[in-house]
C-alpha positions as CSV (number, residue, x, y, z in Angstrom):
1,M,-59.0,-86.7,-6.2
2,I,-59.8,-83.1,-5.8
3,D,-62.0,-81.5,-8.2
4,F,-60.1,-78.3,-9.3
5,N,-61.8,-75.7,-11.3
6,I,-59.8,-72.6,-12.4
7,D,-62.9,-70.6,-12.9
8,N,-63.6,-70.6,-9.2
9,Y,-60.3,-68.8,-8.6
10,L,-60.6,-66.3,-11.4
11,R,-64.0,-65.1,-10.8
12,I,-64.8,-61.7,-9.2
13,S,-67.8,-61.6,-7.1
14,L,-69.5,-58.7,-5.4
15,T,-69.3,-60.5,-2.1
16,D,-65.5,-60.9,-2.4
17,V,-65.1,-57.2,-3.3
18,I,-67.2,-56.1,-0.3
19,L,-65.3,-58.5,2.0
20,V,-61.9,-57.2,0.8
21,C,-63.0,-53.6,1.2
22,I,-64.3,-54.3,4.7
23,S,-61.2,-56.2,5.7
24,T,-59.0,-53.4,4.3
25,F,-61.0,-50.8,6.1
26,L,-60.6,-52.8,9.4
27,I,-56.9,-53.1,8.8
28,V,-56.6,-49.4,8.2
29,M,-58.7,-48.5,11.2
30,F,-56.6,-50.9,13.4
31,A,-53.3,-49.4,12.0
32,K,-54.7,-45.9,12.5
33,H,-55.7,-46.6,16.0
34,F,-52.4,-48.3,17.1
35,F,-49.7,-47.1,14.6
36,W,-50.8,-44.0,12.8
37,N,-49.8,-41.5,15.5
38,K,-46.4,-43.2,15.8
39,L,-46.0,-43.2,12.0
40,V,-47.0,-39.5,11.7
41,A,-44.7,-38.6,14.7
42,F,-41.8,-40.5,13.0
43,V,-42.4,-38.7,9.7
44,K,-42.8,-35.4,11.5
45,K,-39.6,-36.0,13.4
46,R,-37.8,-36.9,10.3
47,Q,-39.2,-33.9,8.5
48,D,-38.0,-31.6,11.3
49,L,-34.5,-33.1,11.3
50,I,-34.3,-32.5,7.6
51,Q,-35.5,-29.0,8.0
52,E,-32.9,-28.4,10.8
53,N,-30.2,-29.6,8.5
54,I,-31.4,-27.4,5.7
55,D,-31.6,-24.4,8.0
56,A,-28.1,-25.1,9.4
57,S,-26.7,-25.4,5.9
58,I,-28.3,-22.1,5.0
59,E,-26.9,-20.5,8.1
60,L,-23.4,-21.9,7.5
61,K,-23.6,-20.7,3.9
62,E,-24.5,-17.2,5.1
63,E,-21.7,-17.2,7.7
64,A,-19.3,-18.4,5.0
65,Q,-20.4,-15.5,2.7
66,Q,-20.0,-13.0,5.6
67,T,-16.6,-14.4,6.4
68,K,-15.6,-14.2,2.7
69,A,-16.9,-10.6,2.4
70,A,-14.9,-9.7,5.5
71,Y,-11.8,-11.4,4.1
72,D,-12.3,-9.6,0.8
73,D,-12.7,-6.2,2.6
74,K,-9.6,-7.0,4.7
75,M,-7.6,-7.9,1.5
76,K,-8.7,-4.6,-0.1
77,E,-7.7,-2.7,3.0
78,I,-4.3,-4.5,3.1
79,G,-3.8,-3.8,-0.6
80,K,-4.5,-0.1,0.0
81,E,-2.2,-0.1,2.9
82,A,0.6,-1.8,0.9
83,H,0.1,0.7,-1.9
84,S,0.4,3.6,0.6
85,I,3.5,2.0,2.1
86,I,5.0,1.7,-1.3
87,E,4.1,5.3,-2.2
88,S,5.6,6.5,1.1
89,A,8.8,4.5,0.4
90,K,9.0,6.0,-3.1
91,Q,8.5,9.6,-1.7
92,Q,11.1,8.9,1.0
93,A,13.5,7.5,-1.6
94,D,13.0,10.6,-3.7
95,Q,13.6,12.9,-0.7
96,E,16.8,11.0,0.2
97,K,17.9,11.2,-3.5
98,A,17.3,14.9,-3.5
99,Q,19.1,15.3,-0.2
100,I,22.1,13.2,-1.4
101,L,22.3,15.2,-4.7
102,S,22.1,18.4,-2.7
103,E,24.9,17.3,-0.4
104,A,27.0,16.1,-3.3
105,N,26.5,19.5,-5.1
106,A,27.4,21.4,-1.9
107,Q,30.5,19.3,-1.4
108,A,31.5,19.7,-5.0
109,S,31.0,23.5,-4.6
110,R,33.2,23.4,-1.5
111,I,35.9,21.4,-3.2
112,K,35.7,23.7,-6.3
113,E,35.9,26.8,-4.0
114,A,38.8,25.3,-2.1
115,A,40.6,24.5,-5.4
116,H,40.1,28.1,-6.6
117,E,41.4,29.4,-3.3
118,D,44.5,27.1,-3.6
119,I,45.0,28.3,-7.2
120,E,44.7,31.9,-6.1
121,R,47.1,31.3,-3.2
122,D,49.6,29.5,-5.5
123,K,49.2,32.3,-8.0
124,R,49.9,35.0,-5.4
125,K,52.9,33.0,-4.1
126,A,54.2,32.6,-7.7
127,E,53.8,36.3,-8.3
128,A,55.6,37.1,-5.1
129,E,58.4,34.8,-6.0
130,M,58.5,36.2,-9.5
131,K,58.7,39.8,-8.1
132,T,61.5,38.8,-5.8
133,A,63.4,37.1,-8.6
134,I,62.8,40.0,-11.0
135,S,63.9,42.5,-8.3
136,D,67.0,40.5,-7.6
137,V,67.8,40.4,-11.3
138,A,67.0,44.1,-11.7
139,I,69.2,45.0,-8.7
140,E,72.1,43.0,-10.2
141,V,71.6,44.7,-13.5
142,A,71.3,48.1,-12.0
143,K,74.4,47.4,-9.9
144,N,76.3,46.6,-13.0
145,I,75.1,49.6,-14.9
146,V,75.3,52.2,-12.3
147,H,78.3,50.6,-10.6
148,K,78.6,52.8,-7.5
149,E,76.8,55.9,-8.7
150,M,73.9,55.3,-6.3
151,D,73.9,53.6,-3.0
152,E,72.1,50.3,-2.5
153,K,69.1,51.8,-0.6
154,T,68.3,54.2,-3.5
155,Q,68.6,51.4,-6.0
156,Q,66.3,49.2,-3.9
157,A,63.6,52.0,-3.7
158,Y,63.7,52.4,-7.5
159,V,63.4,48.6,-8.0
160,D,60.5,48.4,-5.6
161,E,58.7,51.2,-7.3
162,F,59.2,49.5,-10.7
163,I,57.9,46.2,-9.3
164,E,54.9,47.9,-7.7
165,Q,54.0,49.5,-11.1
166,A,54.6,46.3,-12.9
167,G,52.5,44.3,-10.3
168,K,49.5,46.5,-10.9
169,S,49.4,45.7,-14.6
170,E,48.2,42.3,-15.9
171,W,50.9,39.6,-16.5
Protein backbone atom coordinates (compact mmCIF):
# COMPACT_ATOMS: atom_id res chain seq x y z
CA MET A 1 0.00 0.00 0.00
CA ILE A 2 0.84 3.59 -0.23
CA ASP A 3 2.41 5.24 2.59
CA PHE A 4 0.25 8.28 3.37
CA ASN A 5 1.35 10.95 5.75
CA ILE A 6 -0.91 13.92 6.36
CA ASP A 7 1.90 16.03 7.62
CA ASN A 8 3.37 16.09 4.14
CA TYR A 9 0.26 17.81 2.86
CA LEU A 10 -0.17 20.27 5.69
CA ARG A 11 3.27 21.64 5.79
CA ILE A 12 4.22 25.02 4.43
CA SER A 13 7.64 25.33 3.08
CA LEU A 14 9.52 28.29 1.77
CA THR A 15 10.07 26.56 -1.52
CA ASP A 16 6.35 26.03 -1.99
CA VAL A 17 5.62 29.65 -1.17
CA ILE A 18 8.25 30.87 -3.62
CA LEU A 19 6.99 28.51 -6.33
CA VAL A 20 3.38 29.66 -5.79
CA CYS A 21 4.45 33.31 -5.95
CA ILE A 22 6.45 32.70 -9.13
CA SER A 23 3.63 30.77 -10.77
CA THR A 24 1.10 33.48 -9.77
CA PHE A 25 3.42 36.15 -11.14
CA LEU A 26 3.78 34.24 -14.41
CA ILE A 27 0.00 33.79 -14.68
CA VAL A 28 -0.56 37.48 -14.03
CA MET A 29 2.09 38.45 -16.58
CA PHE A 30 0.61 36.06 -19.13
CA ALA A 31 -2.91 37.43 -18.46
CA LYS A 32 -1.63 40.98 -18.58
CA HIS A 33 0.12 40.40 -21.85
CA PHE A 34 -2.78 38.67 -23.61
CA PHE A 35 -5.97 39.67 -21.77
CA TRP A 36 -5.37 42.80 -19.70
CA ASN A 37 -5.92 45.32 -22.51
CA LYS A 38 -9.10 43.55 -23.53
CA LEU A 39 -10.30 43.45 -19.94
CA VAL A 40 -9.49 47.13 -19.39
CA ALA A 41 -11.14 48.03 -22.71
CA PHE A 42 -14.24 46.05 -21.75
CA VAL A 43 -14.41 47.74 -18.35
CA LYS A 44 -13.80 51.16 -19.94
CA LYS A 45 -16.50 50.50 -22.56
CA ARG A 46 -18.92 49.41 -19.86
CA GLN A 47 -18.04 52.47 -17.77
CA ASP A 48 -18.60 54.79 -20.78
CA LEU A 49 -21.98 53.15 -21.51
CA ILE A 50 -23.06 53.63 -17.91
CA GLN A 51 -21.87 57.25 -17.98
CA GLU A 52 -23.83 57.84 -21.23
CA ASN A 53 -26.95 56.43 -19.60
CA ILE A 54 -26.45 58.68 -16.58
CA ASP A 55 -25.88 61.73 -18.81
CA ALA A 56 -28.95 60.89 -20.91
CA SER A 57 -31.02 60.50 -17.75
CA ILE A 58 -29.81 63.87 -16.46
CA GLU A 59 -30.55 65.48 -19.84
CA LEU A 60 -34.04 63.93 -19.94
CA LYS A 61 -34.68 65.12 -16.40
CA GLU A 62 -33.62 68.67 -17.33
CA GLU A 63 -35.83 68.59 -20.44
CA ALA A 64 -38.74 67.31 -18.35
CA GLN A 65 -38.18 70.11 -15.83
CA GLN A 66 -38.06 72.70 -18.63
CA THR A 67 -41.22 71.25 -20.18
CA LYS A 68 -42.92 71.30 -16.78
CA ALA A 69 -41.83 74.91 -16.20
CA ALA A 70 -43.15 75.88 -19.65
CA TYR A 71 -46.40 74.04 -18.91
CA ASP A 72 -46.73 75.79 -15.54
CA ASP A 73 -46.09 79.18 -17.18
CA LYS A 74 -48.65 78.41 -19.87
CA MET A 75 -51.19 77.35 -17.24
CA LYS A 76 -50.61 80.60 -15.33
CA GLU A 77 -51.03 82.57 -18.55
CA ILE A 78 -54.21 80.66 -19.40
CA GLY A 79 -55.49 81.27 -15.87
CA LYS A 80 -54.84 85.00 -16.23
CA GLU A 81 -56.50 85.00 -19.65
CA ALA A 82 -59.53 83.15 -18.28
CA HIS A 83 -59.72 85.63 -15.41
CA SER A 84 -59.58 88.58 -17.82
CA ILE A 85 -62.27 86.95 -20.00
CA ILE A 86 -64.48 86.48 -16.94
CA GLU A 87 -63.90 90.07 -15.85
CA SER A 88 -64.66 91.29 -19.36
CA ALA A 89 -67.85 89.24 -19.42
CA LYS A 90 -68.85 90.68 -16.02
CA GLN A 91 -68.24 94.23 -17.24
CA GLN A 92 -70.18 93.57 -20.44
CA ALA A 93 -73.03 92.07 -18.43
CA ASP A 94 -73.05 95.12 -16.14
CA GLN A 95 -73.12 97.42 -19.18
CA GLU A 96 -75.95 95.45 -20.74
CA LYS A 97 -77.81 95.51 -17.43
CA ALA A 98 -77.40 99.28 -17.18
CA GLN A 99 -78.49 99.69 -20.81
CA ILE A 100 -81.56 97.48 -20.30
CA LEU A 101 -82.49 99.37 -17.13
CA SER A 102 -82.01 102.68 -18.92
CA GLU A 103 -84.17 101.55 -21.83
CA ALA A 104 -86.81 100.22 -19.43
CA ASN A 105 -86.85 103.51 -17.51
CA ALA A 106 -87.09 105.47 -20.76
CA GLN A 107 -89.93 103.27 -21.98
CA ALA A 108 -91.69 103.61 -18.61
CA SER A 109 -91.31 107.39 -18.85
CA ARG A 110 -92.74 107.37 -22.37
CA ILE A 111 -95.66 105.20 -21.28
CA LYS A 112 -96.25 107.46 -18.26
CA GLU A 113 -96.08 110.57 -20.44
CA ALA A 114 -98.48 109.03 -22.96
CA ALA A 115 -100.83 108.11 -20.11
CA HIS A 116 -100.70 111.70 -18.80
CA GLU A 117 -101.39 113.01 -22.28
CA ASP A 118 -104.35 110.63 -22.64
CA ILE A 119 -105.66 111.72 -19.25
CA GLU A 120 -105.31 115.40 -20.18
CA ARG A 121 -107.00 114.80 -23.53
CA ASP A 122 -109.85 112.90 -21.87
CA LYS A 123 -110.10 115.63 -19.23
CA ARG A 124 -110.35 118.38 -21.88
CA LYS A 125 -112.87 116.30 -23.80
CA ALA A 126 -114.93 115.76 -20.65
CA GLU A 127 -114.75 119.47 -19.85
CA ALA A 128 -115.90 120.32 -23.37
CA GLU A 129 -118.75 117.83 -23.15
CA MET A 130 -119.64 119.19 -19.72
CA LYS A 131 -119.60 122.79 -21.02
CA THR A 132 -121.85 121.77 -23.88
CA ALA A 133 -124.21 119.96 -21.55
CA ILE A 134 -124.27 122.86 -19.08
CA SER A 135 -124.80 125.35 -21.87
CA ASP A 136 -127.66 123.28 -23.26
CA VAL A 137 -129.25 123.11 -19.81
CA ALA A 138 -128.62 126.80 -19.20
CA ILE A 139 -130.18 127.69 -22.55
CA GLU A 140 -133.21 125.60 -21.78
CA VAL A 141 -133.53 127.21 -18.36
CA ALA A 142 -133.01 130.65 -19.79
CA LYS A 143 -135.60 129.94 -22.45
CA ASN A 144 -138.09 128.96 -19.89
CA ILE A 145 -137.36 131.98 -17.72
CA VAL A 146 -137.16 134.66 -20.29
CA HIS A 147 -139.63 133.02 -22.59
CA LYS A 148 -139.40 135.23 -25.59
CA GLU A 149 -137.96 138.32 -23.97
CA MET A 150 -134.67 137.85 -25.78
CA ASP A 151 -133.91 136.26 -29.01
CA GLU A 152 -131.90 133.07 -29.21
CA LYS A 153 -128.60 134.71 -30.33
CA THR A 154 -128.49 137.01 -27.35
CA GLN A 155 -129.22 134.13 -25.01
CA GLN A 156 -126.44 132.06 -26.63
CA ALA A 157 -123.96 134.94 -26.16
CA TYR A 158 -124.85 135.23 -22.47
CA VAL A 159 -124.50 131.47 -21.97
CA ASP A 160 -121.13 131.37 -23.78
CA GLU A 161 -119.84 134.24 -21.67
CA PHE A 162 -121.02 132.44 -18.52
CA ILE A 163 -119.36 129.22 -19.60
CA GLU A 164 -116.15 131.05 -20.49
CA GLN A 165 -115.99 132.61 -17.03
CA ALA A 166 -116.88 129.29 -15.42
CA GLY A 167 -114.23 127.47 -17.51
CA LYS A 168 -111.45 129.75 -16.26
CA SER A 169 -112.10 128.83 -12.66
CA GLU A 170 -111.13 125.44 -11.18
CA TRP A 171 -113.72 122.67 -11.16
